[in-house]
Phi, psi and omega in degrees: 000323181295320180297320180293317183294326182278345182288142178278343181278147177266342178248116185233155175236126176255131174257113185253120179291156182297334184280356182294126181277331183299316185278000172269357179252115184295327179298317180296321180297319178299318180297318180298318181301315181298316180295321179298321180296317180298324180281348182071033183254138172262107188248128173252143183241128174252118182198156174258013180283123184297323185298328180296320179291328184279354181285343181080009182286354180297338180276345181269139183285345180284325181230126176246124186245135174232157169216172196303322183282349185048058191296166187300321184298312182287328179295322181285343183288350184239141170294157184302320183288332185259353185298131178298159178288161178290167178304315183298317181293317180296319179296318179299318180295315182294315180297322178296316180297315180295323180297313179296316180298319180295319180297316179297318180297315180299318180298318180295317181295313181299317180295323183290330186246004180292145181244161177246131178247132181238121178259120183244128173259112183288158180289138183259151177220151175270149177214161173207146179223154177217099190232143170284132184226145175241141174252125187218152175278349186282351179237157182246352178212163183302143173229091183288342178290313180264003177066050182232145180232137179292146179211184181220129179284128186240137172236130180233129180243132179223138174244123183233127177227128183234157179261143181223159177270139175280141182249343180283156178210135182196168172280130190237133169235094190236139180267145178288150179228155177190188180234142179232155174250122183261135184246143175247099177246030185246318186215156177280354179267149176297152179237122179274141174231132182279163175301147181076008174304135185273145172229130188243136177278165176301338179273357176095004178283136184255134173234151182233150174271136184279345183230153175289144182219170173231119179279126180301150179288159178287161178252127183265125175237101186067235178263010185246141177256133172259115189300141167282158184208159177206141179257133181218168176276145176229141183238140180299148181289333180222160177286155177139153183286342181295343179273358176279071188265164175274188178308140186207168172260154182223146171240164180256104183303331181295340179264004183300134180090001178235162178301337182291340184300324179270336184277340178242130182204175181215161178218150173241144181250350180233166182285141171280148182212166176100349180290127183195144173225122181140191179269133186212154171285150177212163182278122180265171176297320179296321177302315182293319181296317179293321180295317180298316180296319181294315181292321178297318179297318180293319179296318178297322179295318179293322177295314180299318180298319180291322179294322179291338181276357179293111186299123175081358183246155178235142174232159180251127183303322183286352182247027178255121177262125184231137176243137184238124176242137180294143176279157182300334182275004182290136181289160176243162181303129177091353178302137181276154176136154179291333178216170183208163177253147173216133183217160176229143166257111186255136176237116182250143179228141178195175174252134177249146180215165180265129179292335176296327176292324179295315179298318179294321178300314180297315181299315181293319181298313180294321179298316182288325185272327185235358181055044178233156180257132182280136172277108189302318184289349179269352187293134169241128187233136176223145180245114186249146176053053179289140179222129180257128174252100184294323183293315179275350183056054180226152176235130177241148177198168173266122179270112180248121184217149175215163180166207181235151175237164175232152176294148178282134181257121178270093184298316183300315181297317181297315181299319179297326183284329189253348181300130180087350179282157171293151186299322181292326177291320177297319179298318179296322178297315181295320179295336182275353180281128183294332182277356183256124174280314177202158180214145180227125178263124182245119182206165176301150187297334184276349181280130180251345182230159172284133180305147178286334180282122181296332181294341182261010177243121181241133179244129177242124178269121184253119178275000000 
C-alpha cells in the first residue's frame, strides 16, 4: 500500500506472487480497493491467486484481477479492446523490457569504467664502458662518483695431505732416529755433554746425541730438587731395524761408577724410526716435486670450491692470494718406505663482492652520464687486471661492460598530453616521440577517445 501511495503514476500494475497471504483474504482485498479509490489510483493486479478472480472485482475499473487459468468469468468482465493480456504475454513483455534496460545499463557501466592500456617499447641504444673500480670494506653501498663497490675480505684455510708411492730403490744402511728428554736431578748447576755422548736402553742398545748440549740445573725447593731438562735428537749407534724402538728410559754409561750415574738420565715418549739394513724404496726428488704439485692443486681446488659456495658473492681467481706450509707428516728427500705422505696447510685471502652491486653500479653510471636506462639482461661484464691489496683489504680491477640502453619514458607527461584525445591523435603523438620505438593502444572497441580521467589510463614500458 505504501508503494502505491508514494508512486507519482495514477495507473499502476501490481504483480502479486501466489504465496501472498494478504490477497487470499477477500476482506483484505475489499479494504485495498477502498484505499485505492481514495488515492485516485487505477490499479491492475497480475496474479495466479484464485481468490482475486473470485471477488468479482474484474468488472470494476479500479481493480482488474487475473489468475493463471484466465477463467471465463474474468475474461467476460472486459470488452475485447480493453481485456488485459494473458500471463504469458505480460511476462514476455516484462522480460523483454528488463532485458533491454539491463543491456543499456551494462553498456553505460562498462563505458563509464573502461580503462585504456598503452604498451610502449622505448628506443634502444648500444653502450660500452671501461672504468677503474675498487672493491672495499670501507663502504656499504655503491659510489659511482669515486668508482667504488662494497665488498668483504675473505680468508679460507684448507689442510690437504695425500699418500704417494716411492719410486727410488737402493741398498740402505740407515740408523734409527728419535728424540729424548735429558734430566739433571743431580745439581743446580748446568751440566755440559759433548756430541756423541752415549745413552743406553735397559736392553743395552746405544744411541748418541749428534750435538754438544748443556742440561739446565735443577731447581731446589726446600730439601727437594726439581730436575732441569732439555729435549734433543738421538741417533742409533748402528744401522738396523732393531733400533726402531718404542718409548724407553736411558742412562749415560759414561757416568757409570760415579754419583752422576743416578742423577742424570733420559726418557723418550715417541717411537724411534728409520733404522734399516737392506734394499729399500725411498723418496726421490722427483717424487717430492710431483707430490707437492698434486697437493697444491688439490688444496687450490678445495679453496676455489668454498669461495664459489659463498651465497650471493663473487670472487676472481686471479685475485686470490694463497700461502702453502708443509704439514708435519710430509716426507723428506731420501725417506725410506714403499709410500709416503705429503701435505699442505693452505691459507687463501681475497675480496668478495656481489655481482648485483656491479650491475647496479653500471646502471647508475650510465644513468648519470647519459640519462639512459640499462637493459639488465643485455649486460656483458668482464673484470680485467685484478689486483689484491691484502694490507688495505682492497681489490682493484678494470670494469669492462657493454650492452643496450633504452630512452627514459615519462609516463606522467604522456598521460597528461593524451587524456581526452581521440585514439588516432594519441597514437600520432606517441609515434612522434623520439624516445618511443613503438606504442600500442589497447581499449574496448566502442571507445573512440582516451578517457579524461588519468586514473583510467595505464602505461606499461616493455623492454
